[in-house]
C-alpha positions in Angstrom: -22.6 -4.0 -70.3 -25.0 -3.4 -67.5 -22.3 -3.6 -64.8 -20.1 -1.1 -66.7 -23.0 1.3 -67.1 -23.8 1.1 -63.4 -20.2 1.8 -62.4 -20.1 4.9 -64.7 -23.3 6.2 -63.1 -21.9 5.9 -59.6 -18.7 7.7 -60.5 -20.7 10.6 -62.0 -22.7 10.9 -58.8 -19.6 10.9 -56.7 -18.1 13.6 -58.9 -21.2 15.7 -58.7 -21.3 15.3 -54.9 -17.6 16.3 -54.7 -18.3 19.4 -56.8 -21.3 20.5 -54.7 -19.2 20.0 -51.5 -16.5 22.4 -52.9 -16.0 25.4 -50.6 -16.9 28.7 -52.4 -14.2 31.1 -53.2 -14.0 33.9 -50.7 -14.4 36.4 -53.6 -17.6 34.7 -54.9 -20.8 36.4 -53.8 -24.4 36.8 -54.8 -25.4 40.4 -55.5 -28.4 41.6 -53.3 -31.5 42.4 -55.4 -33.1 45.6 -54.3 -36.8 46.2 -55.1 -39.5 48.7 -54.2 -42.4 46.3 -54.1 -43.5 47.8 -50.7 -42.9 51.4 -51.6 -39.5 51.3 -50.0 -36.0 50.1 -51.1 -35.4 46.7 -49.6 -33.9 43.3 -50.4 -36.2 41.0 -52.4 -35.6 38.3 -49.7 -37.3 40.5 -47.1 -40.4 41.1 -49.2 -43.3 38.8 -48.1 -44.8 38.8 -51.7 -44.5 36.8 -54.8 -42.2 39.0 -56.9 -40.4 38.3 -60.2 -37.6 40.7 -60.8 -35.7 41.5 -64.1 -32.7 43.7 -63.6 -31.3 45.9 -66.3 -28.3 43.6 -66.9 -30.5 40.5 -67.3 -32.8 42.5 -69.6 -29.8 43.3 -71.8 -28.2 39.9 -71.7 -31.4 38.0 -72.4 -32.3 40.2 -75.4 -35.6 41.3 -73.8 -36.9 44.2 -75.9 -40.5 44.7 -74.8 -43.1 44.0 -72.1 -44.3 41.1 -74.3 -40.8 39.6 -73.9 -41.1 40.1 -70.2 -44.2 38.0 -70.1 -42.3 35.2 -71.9 -39.7 34.9 -69.0 -42.0 35.7 -66.1 -44.3 32.8 -65.0 -48.1 33.4 -64.8 -47.8 36.7 -66.7 -49.5 37.5 -70.1 -48.9 40.8 -71.9 -50.3 41.4 -75.4 -49.5 44.8 -77.1 -50.5 46.5 -80.3 -51.2 50.2 -80.9 -54.8 50.8 -79.7 -55.1 47.5 -77.8 -53.0 46.5 -74.8 -54.0 43.7 -72.4 -52.1 42.7 -69.2 -52.9 39.6 -67.1 -51.3 37.9 -64.1 -52.3 34.4 -62.9 -55.0 34.2 -65.5 -56.8 37.4 -64.4 -57.0 40.4 -66.7 -59.5 43.1 -67.8 -61.1 42.8 -71.2 -60.0 45.2 -74.0 -62.6 47.7 -73.1 -61.9 51.4 -72.3 -64.9 51.5 -70.0 -63.5 48.9 -67.7 -60.8 49.3 -65.0 -57.6 47.4 -65.0 -56.9 44.2 -63.1 -53.1 44.7 -63.1 -51.8 48.1 -62.0 -49.0 49.6 -64.0 -46.4 51.9 -62.5 -43.4 53.7 -63.9 -41.0 55.3 -61.5 -43.7 55.2 -58.8 -46.4 56.8 -61.0 -49.6 55.0 -61.6 -51.0 55.0 -65.1 -54.7 54.3 -65.5 -54.4 53.7 -69.3 -52.3 50.9 -70.8 -51.4 53.2 -73.7 -48.4 54.3 -71.6 -47.0 50.7 -71.8 -46.4 51.1 -75.5 -43.0 52.7 -75.4 -42.0 52.8 -71.7 -39.4 50.0 -72.3 -36.4 52.2 -72.5 -33.2 52.4 -70.4 -34.6 50.4 -67.5 -33.0 49.6 -64.1 -35.5 46.8 -63.3 -39.0 45.5 -63.9 -40.8 44.0 -60.9 -43.9 41.8 -61.5 -45.9 41.6 -58.2 -48.4 38.7 -58.3 -51.6 38.6 -56.4 -53.8 41.4 -54.9 -51.7 44.5 -54.1 -54.5 46.9 -52.9 -52.9 47.8 -49.6 -50.1 49.8 -51.1 -50.9 50.1 -54.8 -54.7 50.8 -54.9 -57.8 49.0 -56.1 -56.8 48.4 -59.7 -54.4 45.6 -58.6 -56.6 42.6 -57.9 -54.4 40.4 -60.0 -51.1 42.1 -59.4 -48.9 45.0 -60.4 -46.0 45.8 -62.7 -43.5 48.2 -61.1 -41.0 49.6 -63.6 -38.0 51.6 -62.6 -36.0 53.5 -65.2 -32.3 54.1 -64.9 -31.4 57.2 -62.8 -28.8 59.8 -63.7 -25.4 59.3 -62.1 -22.4 61.7 -61.5 -20.2 59.9 -64.1 -20.0 60.1 -67.9 -21.8 57.2 -69.6 -22.8 56.5 -73.1 -24.1 53.5 -75.1 -25.6 52.8 -78.6 -27.3 49.6 -79.6 -28.8 48.2 -82.8 -30.7 45.0 -83.5 -32.3 43.5 -86.5 -34.5 40.5 -87.0 -37.3 38.8 -88.9 -39.9 41.0 -90.7 -37.0 43.5 -91.3 -37.1 44.6 -87.7 -34.8 47.5 -87.1 -34.3 49.0 -83.6 -31.8 51.7 -82.6 -31.3 52.7 -78.9 -29.0 55.3 -77.4 -28.2 56.6 -74.0 -26.1 59.5 -72.8 -25.4 60.4 -69.1 -23.7 63.7 -68.4 -22.5 65.0 -65.0 -23.3 68.7 -65.3 -22.2 69.8 -61.8 -19.9 67.5 -59.9 -21.7 65.5 -57.2 -24.7 67.8 -57.6 -26.5 67.8 -61.0 -26.6 65.0 -63.6 -28.5 64.6 -66.9 -29.5 61.3 -68.5 -30.9 61.1 -72.1 -32.3 57.9 -73.6 -34.0 57.3 -76.9 -35.2 54.5 -79.2 -36.7 54.0 -82.6 -38.3 50.7 -83.8 -39.6 49.8 -87.3 -41.0 46.4 -88.4 -42.7 45.2 -91.6 -46.1 43.6 -91.5 -46.8 39.9 -91.2 -50.2 39.8 -92.9 -50.6 40.4 -96.6 -53.7 42.2 -97.8 -54.6 40.7 -101.2 -57.1 43.4 -102.0 -54.9 46.5 -101.2 -51.6 44.7 -102.1 -49.8 45.7 -99.0 -48.5 44.3 -95.7 -50.5 44.9 -92.5 -49.4 45.3 -88.9 -46.3 47.4 -89.8 -44.9 48.9 -86.6 -43.3 52.3 -86.1 -42.3 53.3 -82.5 -40.1 56.0 -81.0 -39.5 57.3 -77.5 -37.3 59.9 -75.8 -36.8 60.2 -72.0 -34.9 63.0 -70.2 -34.1 62.8 -66.5 -32.3 65.4 -64.4 -31.0 64.7 -60.9 -30.3 67.5 -58.5 -28.7 66.4 -55.2 -29.2 69.5 -53.1 -27.5 67.9 -50.2 -26.6 64.5 -48.9 -30.1 64.3 -47.4 -32.2 66.0 -50.1 -32.5 65.2 -53.8 -34.9 65.9 -56.7 -35.4 64.1 -60.0 -37.3 65.7 -62.9 -38.4 63.4 -65.8 -39.9 64.1 -69.1 -40.9 61.5 -71.6 -42.5 61.6 -75.1 -43.4 58.5 -77.1 -45.2 57.5 -80.2 -46.5 54.1 -81.3 -48.3 53.3 -84.6 -49.1 50.3 -86.7 -51.0 49.9 -90.0 -53.7 47.4 -90.7 -55.7 45.3 -88.4 -53.8 42.1 -88.9 -57.0 40.0 -88.8 -58.0 37.5 -91.5 -61.4 36.0 -92.1 -60.9 32.2 -91.8 -64.5 31.3 -91.1 -67.1 32.6 -93.6 -70.7 31.4 -94.0 -72.1 31.1 -97.5 -73.8 34.4 -97.5 -70.8 36.3 -96.2 -68.6 34.4 -98.8 -70.9 35.6 -101.6 -71.1 39.2 -100.5 -67.4 39.8 -99.8 -66.4 37.6 -102.8 -68.2 40.0 -105.1 -65.7 42.7 -104.1 -62.6 40.5 -104.0 -62.2 37.5 -106.4 -59.2 36.3 -104.5 -61.2 36.0 -101.2 -60.5 32.8 -99.3 -61.2 31.6 -95.8 -58.0 29.9 -94.7 -55.6 30.7 -91.9 -52.7 31.7 -94.0 -51.8 35.2 -93.0 -53.8 36.8 -95.8 -56.4 39.5 -95.2 -59.0 41.1 -97.5 -59.9 44.4 -95.7 -60.9 47.1 -98.1 -60.2 50.0 -95.7 -56.9 51.6 -94.7 -56.7 50.4 -91.1 -54.5 52.3 -88.7 -53.7 52.8 -85.0 -51.7 55.7 -83.6 -50.9 56.5 -80.0 -48.9 59.4 -78.5 -47.9 59.8 -74.9 -46.4 62.7 -72.9 -45.3 62.5 -69.3 -43.7 64.9 -66.8 -42.7 63.8 -63.2 -41.0 65.4 -60.2 -39.7 63.1 -57.5 -38.3 64.6 -54.3 -36.6 62.6 -51.5 -35.7 64.0 -48.1 -33.9 62.0 -45.5 -34.7 63.2 -42.0 -32.8 61.3 -39.3 -34.0 57.7 -39.8 -37.1 58.8 -41.8 -37.5 59.5 -45.5 -40.1 61.9 -46.8 -41.1 61.3 -50.5 -43.0 63.7 -52.7 -44.1 62.6 -56.1 -46.1 64.7 -58.6 -46.9 63.8 -62.2 -48.9 64.9 -65.3 -49.5 62.6 -68.2 -51.4 62.8 -71.5 -52.3 60.2 -74.1 -53.8 60.7 -77.5 -54.9 57.8 -79.7 -56.6 57.4 -83.1 -58.0 54.1 -84.4 -59.6 53.5 -87.8 -60.8 49.9 -88.3 -62.5 48.0 -91.0 -65.2 46.6 -88.7 -66.4 43.9 -91.1 -62.8 42.6 -91.5 -63.2 41.7 -95.2 -63.6 43.2 -98.6 -67.2 44.5 -98.8 -67.7 48.2 -97.7 -70.1 47.3 -94.9 -68.8 48.8 -91.7 -66.0 51.2 -90.6 -65.2 52.3 -87.1 -63.4 55.5 -86.2 -62.4 56.1 -82.5 -60.4 59.0 -81.0 -59.3 59.4 -77.4 -57.8 62.2 -75.4 -56.7 61.2 -71.9 -55.1 63.3 -69.1 -54.2 62.4 -65.6 -52.6 64.2 -62.6 -51.1 62.4 -59.6 -49.8 63.6 -56.3 -48.3 61.3 -53.6 -46.6 62.0 -50.2 -45.1 59.3 -48.1 -43.3 59.1 -44.8 -41.2 55.9 -44.3 -40.0 55.0 -40.8 -37.0 53.1 -42.1 -35.8 49.8 -40.6 -36.4 49.1 -37.0 -38.5 47.2 -34.4 -41.6 49.0 -35.6 -41.8 49.8 -39.3 -44.5 51.9 -40.8 -45.4 53.8 -44.0 -47.9 56.6 -44.0 -49.0 58.9 -46.8 -51.4 60.7 -49.0 -52.4 59.8 -52.6 -54.4 62.1 -54.9 -55.4 61.2 -58.5 -57.4 63.0 -61.1 -58.1 61.8 -64.7 -60.2 63.0 -67.7 -61.0 60.8 -70.6 -62.7 62.2 -73.8 -63.8 59.8 -76.5 -65.3 60.4 -80.0 -66.5 57.4 -81.9 -68.1 57.0 -85.4 -69.5 53.7 -86.6 -70.3 54.0 -90.3 -72.6 51.4 -91.9 -72.6 50.9 -95.6 -70.4 54.0 -96.2 
């Protein structure tokens, strides 16, 4: 038996060696992966950085539907998202969930930097690729990238007709509908691309006091992009995006209660228990609601071997959070928080193009305004 087994192993190794020695078909090739990890379009093999790239085709084939899914297939990346709370980390470094602290991982969509992670909520729509840059990226992407950067590129309009519709369902009665329509308005000159999505999901924590599910999700987003190719050297892309993300209930459950807390909260809810069993006892109607609005203009002008890029953007985010701060059934503490955030960005870059000496020079201007109103109510 031992001899027979050994012979079989040798034959398998010989077969494997023969298969690996097979000459590749002349028609077989590996598609080149183009990234903009250094603010210019280049092959990922020429980028001296640690970059994980997810192309649009892989995103579709692997059923990746959110940035949380991206973190599941990208090593050393952690993304946790819920309306009102978004945390992004790379290589174990992230910023706490605190609006007074700056990010450790920069977030960019179509070249625009977003200082608030609220814009991550519904940006996962009709994407060309997602690049996760690991390690400090301060030279090209600014100070808020000590851990890395996430560079997202949405699909550009093209001068051919395209259309697609997708639907998916899953656990917790997940229902998501996506649609895309690409229209050539003026042959080889103007093209319009529309993409939209809606997502609904039931809650996964049952509130025994209010008799309803918590952490129900409701999201929607619409992106419009228009491409105007003025000439073979000059093009402009105008983008408008509007998104909404909401969930109900905090989704927390008290599974450690001291005797005093057990007695106080138990007086308001006879079914109160402290077990990790996806049951909550909050007496308040918790809710999170985030709305985002974005307008971008991207102009590219090829001058001989150089490329001049001008990028201007205006973005707004409005969020409301109402939270049962004591997390259980007694009316002890409630927290109301409202945010209004605005930002404007202007960037100009001159790229030398490939050659013996390559350089990138430019100007970056950024302005933001954040207004917050908070109300912590004790024994309301």
